[in-house]
N, C-alpha and C positions, 0 to 999 in steps of 0.2 A: 773733811770738806775739800781740802787742798788736793788730796789724792783723787777725789771724785771729779774735780774740775779738770785736773790734768788728764785723767782717763777719758773724760768726755771730749776734751780738746783733741786728744790722740785719735779717738774713734771718729770724730767729726772730720779730721784731716784725712784719715784713711778713706772714709766714705766718699769725700769729695774727689779724692784721687781716682776712684774707680767709677765715677759717673761716666757713662759711655757716650760723651759728646763727640760728634764728628769733628775732625780737624778743620779749623777755619782756614780757607785758602789764603795765600799771600795776597792775591788780588781779591779784595773784598767785594768787587762788583761781579765776581764769578757767579753765574746762575746755578742754583741748586734747586732740588725738589720741583723740577719742571712738570707741568701738567697742561693739557689742552682739553677743551670742551666745545660742544656745539653751542654756539651763543644765540644764533638766529638763522633763518634761511640764508645759505651762502656765506655764513660767518663762523669763524673759529676764534675762541679766546685762547691766548697764550698766557699762562700764569707761571711765575717762578719766584723764588726767594733769593735775597742777597744778604750778606753780612754787613751791609751799610745801606742807609736809605738812598734812593735815587730820586732826583728832582724831576726826571723825565725819562721813564723807561721806554726803550725803542726796540723794534724788531724789523730786520730786513728780510724780504722774502721774494720768491719768484718761482718760475717753472723749471729752473735748472739750478743745481748747486753752484754752478759757475756764473750764474747771472741772477743774483738777488737784487733785482732792479726796482722793487717797490719797498716802501718803508712806512711803518706806522709807529706812532708814539702815544703814550698814555696821557701826556699833558697833565699829570697829577703826581704828587709825591707819594712814595711808597707808604703803605700802611704797616702798622705793627701793633703790639699790645704788651702790657706789662708781663714780664717773665719770658717773653720771646727774644731769642738772640738774633733772629732774622727779621727781614722786612719783606713785605708781600707786594708783588708787582703784577699788573695785568695789562695786556695790549690786545685789542680786538682787530682781527683781519676781516674785512668785509668785502662784499661784491666778488666773491670767489666763484670760479666756474665749478659747477657740480661734478662730483666724483672725478676730481683731477688731482694728481700728485703735485704738491707744493713743497718747496724747501724753505727753511727759515733759519735765521741765526739771530739770537738775542745779542744786543749790543754789549760787548765786554771784550777786554783783551784776552780773556780766557774762556771762550765759549766755542761750541762746535756747531756745525750745520746739521739740523734735524729735518725730518720730513713728515708729512701727513697727507692723507687723502681727504679732500673736502667733502662735506656732507652730500648724501643723495638728496635730490629734490623730492618733496612730498608728491606722491603719485607715481614715482618711479617704481614699477612692480617687478623689477629684476630681483633674483634671489640674493640673499646675503645672510651672514651669521653675526650675532653679537653674544657676548658673555655676560652672565650675572654672577658677580663675585661679592660675597657678603661675609662679614665677620672675619676680616683679614688682619692679622697681627704682624708685628715686627718679628724678625728672626735674629738669633744671636744671643748675646749675654742678657738682654732684657726681654727676651721673648721665647718662642718655641724653637725646636730644632727639627731637622729632617727625621730624627729618630722616632718621633711620634708617628704611630701607625706602622712601625716596623714589626717584625715577628716578636721582638722583645717587648714592645710596647703596644700591643694590639688593643683595640677598643679603648683608647685613652680617655678615661673619665677623670683622671687626676693629672696634676702637672708633671711634665717630664722632668726628671732630675738627672739629666745627662749633659755632658759637655756639648756646647753648641757646635754644629757642623758648618754653620754659616751657609746653609743651602736651603732656601725656602722653596718647597715643592710647588706651591701654587704660582708664585711669581715666576719661578723658573719655567713652568709649563706655559704660562701666558707669554713669556719672552720668546720661547722656542717656537711658538705657533703664531707669531704676529701676523703673517700674511693671510691667515685663515679666518679672521674675524675683523669687523669694521668699527666696533665701539664696545665699551664696557659700561654697564650700569652697576653702581655700588650703593645700594640703599642702607647705609649705616654700619657703624663700628669699624673705624680706621685705626690701626696701630695698637690700640689698647694701652694708651699712655696712662690711663687711670688705674691700671693694674701694676704700677711701679712698685707698690709695697709687697708684691709677691716675691721679689728678690731681696734677700736680707741686706745686700750691699747698699740698697737705695734708702734704707729706713730713716736715716738722719736727714738726707738732702732730697726729699721727695719732690720739691719744686723743680730742681735741676733734672732729676730723673725723668719727670713727666715731659719736660721740654726736650730732653735728649732722645727719648723714645720717638716723639713726633718727628724730630729732625731725621733720625735714622730710618724710620718707616717710609717717609716720603722720598728720601734718597733711594731706598731700595725699590720703590715703586716707579721711580722716574724713567727707567728704560722703557717701560710700557706706556705710562701716562704722558710722556713727551711726544709720542707719535700716534697714539690711539685716543680718540675722545673718551674722557673718563667722566661719567655723569654721576653726581653724588647727591645723596640726601641723608638726613641724620639718623643715628641710632643712639641707644642709651649710653654707650661708652664715649660719646662726644660731649655729654652734658656737663661733667665737672671733673675735678681732679681725683675723685675716688668715690666708688659706689657705696662704701660704708658710711652711714649717716654721720658718725663721729668724725670721719675724715673730711667729708664734703663740707662740714661747717667750718673747717680750717683752711679751705682752699684759698690760695692767694688770688689777687686781682689778675685777670688774664687766664685763669684756669677754672673759671666758673661760667655757667650759662652758655655753653656751646661756643665760647669765644673763638677758639682756634678754627673750628669748623666754619663759622660765619665769616671770619676774616679771610680764610683761605679760599673759600668757594663762593662767597657772596657776589663777587664781581665777575665770576667766570661762568656761572650757570645761566641758562636761557632766560631772556626777558620777554621780548615780544616775538611771538610766532603766529602771524596772522593766518586765518583760515584760507585754504585754497578752494573752498566749496563755491559752487555757483549759487548757493542758497543765501539770500540776504539775512535770514534768521540765523543760520549757522555762523555767518561772519560776525553778526552782532553778539551772539553768545560767546564766540571766541574772544572778541574784544573785551567783553565783560570779564571773562576768565583771566585774561592777561592783566587786567587792572587789579584783580584780586590775588594774583600769583605773588608769592613771596620767596623767590629763590635766595638761598639754596634749600629752604625748608620744604616748600611745595611749588611745583611748576610743571609744565609739560613741554614737549617738543615733538616734532614730526621728522621722520627719517624714512624715505622710501615708502614702503607699504604700511608703515606702522605709526601710530600715535601713542606716545609713551607719557604716562603721568607718574611723577615721583611724589610720594606722600611723606608727611611728617607724622609718624605714629607715636611720637614722644610728647607733643604738646598741642595745644590749640584745638581741642575737641572735648566734649564732656567726659570727665573722669580720666583725662589723659594721664598716663602713668608718671611722666617726668616733671610735670608742672607743679607749682605749689599745691600741697594737699594730696598729690598723687601717690599711688601705691609704691613707687620706686624711691620716694624721698629725695629726689635729685634737685628739686626747687628750680627748674628751668622754665623759661618763657613766662607767659605766652608771648608770642611775637606779632600776632596780627593786630590790626587797629581795632577790630571788633572780635568778640569771642567766636563768632561763627564764620570768620573769613575763610578759613581753610575749607570748610564744608560747602560754603557758597561757591568758592572757586571750583571745587571738585564737580559739583552738579552742573555748573555752567560749562565747564570744560568738556565733560563727558557728553553733555547734550549737543555740543557743537560739532562732534566728530562726524564727518561725511565718510561713510564706509566705501563709497565709490572712489574716493581719493586715497584714503588710508584705511584699508579694510581691517587691519589688525589693531585692536585696542588693548594695550598692555598697561597694567598698573603695578607699581613696585613700591614697597615700603619695608620697614625693618621688622616690626613685631607681627607675628602671624596669629591668626585665630584658628587655622586648621594645621594642627601639629600633634604628634603623639604625646608631647609633654604637657601635662596639665598646668605646671608652673609657668611654662613659657607661653601659654595661650593667652591672648590679649582680648578679653571680653569687651572692654570699652571700645577697642578698635573695631571689633565685629559689629557692635551696635551702631557705631558712627558711620562706618564705610561700606559694610557688606550690602545693605539695601540699594545703595547707589550703583555699586558695581554690577549688581544683577539687573537693575532697571534699565541701564544703558548698555547692556550686552557686552561687558568686558570679556575678552577672550582668555587672557592669561594674567594671573596675579602672582607676583614673585615676592617672597619674603625671606627673612633670615632669622637671627636671634637665637634660635635653637641650633646648637652647633653640630649639625649633621645634615644629611641630604634626605629629602622626602618628596613624594609626589602623591597628591590627592586628585582623583578624577573629578570632573566638574561636579560642584556641590553648592547648595544654598541652604542656609539655616540648618545645617546638620543633615540634610536630606540629599542623597546622591541624585544627580540629574539622570533621568531614565534613558536619555540618549547617549550617555557616556561620552566618548570622544568624537561622535558623529553628529555634528550640528547641535550641540547642547545649548541651552539658554544660560546656564550658569557658567562661571569662570572655571578654568583649570587652575588649580593652586599648586605651587611648589614652594618648598623651603630649601634654600641654597646657602645655609649657614655654616657649612663645613669647610670653608676655605682655609682656616687655620688661625688659631689665636693661642696665646699663652694659657688660656683656661682649658685647653684640650677639647676633645670631642665629647659630645653628650650622647649617652646611650639612648637608643630608641626605646620607648616605654610602652604605650598602650594604643596600638592601632585601632582606629574607629572611623565611623562615617564612610567616606569613599577612599580611604587610604589604600594605595596599591603597591607602593615600593618605598624602601628606605635603606640607608647605608650609614654606618657609624664606625667603620673600621679604619678609615684613612681620610685625608683631606681630599676634597673634591669641589667642583664648581659646576654651574649649569651653562650649557651652550644652547642658544635658541636659533634655529634655522628657519628664517622666513623664506619659504620655498616659492610660493606664488600667492595669488589672491585668496586661495581656498585651503592651502595646506601650510601648517606651521609645525615644525618639529622641535622637540625638547630632548636634549641629551644631558646626562650627568657624566662628567669626565673625572676620572681619578687623577689627581694632580701629579702624583709620583710617576705614573707609567703612561698616561694618556689613554688608558683603557676606557672604553665607553661602558659604564656600569648599568645604565638604563636608557632606553630610547622609546619615545612614543610620538605619534603624529596626531595632531588635532585637525579635524576637517570641518570647515564652516562654509556654507554657501554664500553668506554675505549678500543676500538678495536685496535687502532693504538699504536704502540710502542712509536713513537714520533709524536707530534702534530705540524703541520705547516698549518696555515689557511691564505688564502688571506683576506685582509681587505675588507669589503663591499664597493662598489662604492657609 
């Protein structure tokens, strides 16, 4: 028994020593894990973490790095949760001029001046690009490496067992191409902290390993998310400290029920985005939707020519996989005041969209129902959401969860739209789940329905080009090289101010 205790103490000490926590800066007010988001029309939220609580977080900003003449403060103490070493801060900058470069500096003796371009006003029909990045993990000792997808590790369906190169291909590509896109949507799976147990060194101190992975991931993402609006909604890997039921029952306080996701993004994602329509009915529906919205789980925002809805495919609808009794056994949520709050929000929000103001209607969530993988296909999601997406003429639906890249031509209820990409009634569906996680890439399995293209050999993400009121492009970009793997154009006339379609019999 004595030998066993000594051995356990030795192993515990060694394991603690190799937990990959970032170094805490000497000035504990130093901002880390910086992120910005579109908060409301003409508003940007600035979020960051510190290694001490702040009584009043403040940001100075202006139109020149040499003249940060405006200042906003949170007037609220930092938030945190058990097991987090850091504290969460948010400041909202309002009344910004549209599409204007602003410079900002978070109050600290050890911060730098960053910049962003303020949001396009709804109804601005000039072209722009945004990226869809889903299933994005940490790189390095607790994650994957650049070697996944190389000639030695082609079609990674298992974990890479090679030394980390500390070079994240997707984050590197996003950083290298910053001027070419205006925002990022990320519907689910950030960092993969709940996969801490896949590295043997973490097995004794999983609580610290989980926290360390989150700290590292959001530091790695910060060069992009500090200057480009990063719009988030949940995935299954945000739910709890481990997807294995035996592990999830042992998760400590702070690592259950989407706690980090809610604390990190709850005050940064959009709240009120009033309709710009001339229709009183549309404005009333938008107001109803905003009362039912529950960011960061479900919400919408408008940007230029597009109206974007971010969904929660994990909880808060019938047979949702992550909530108590769900098929994923993750015991999360529900979060709405009523069981139907998310679906009531979705219908009111979609019905409010004035296509003369924002012609492109885009919906994003984590779990897909059109995918080559039977096991990744979310039938409850399809039953809950697909009829609404069709009825209100959603143009593009973006999902992840299956760790590869896929494109399905417009389709409804398993039947391809006969118009294809030329004025279809059904949405164009894509899966952009191959950005890169420790779990590796998933092999393409059984093409069906309107499946047109897929890629499972290397990490990739989707770039969406909003060209004008009638043309929208979708590109899949290989993260390592920037090569365009697939490119299509969706053409819609968008004649009707409001879309109401009968469901096919």
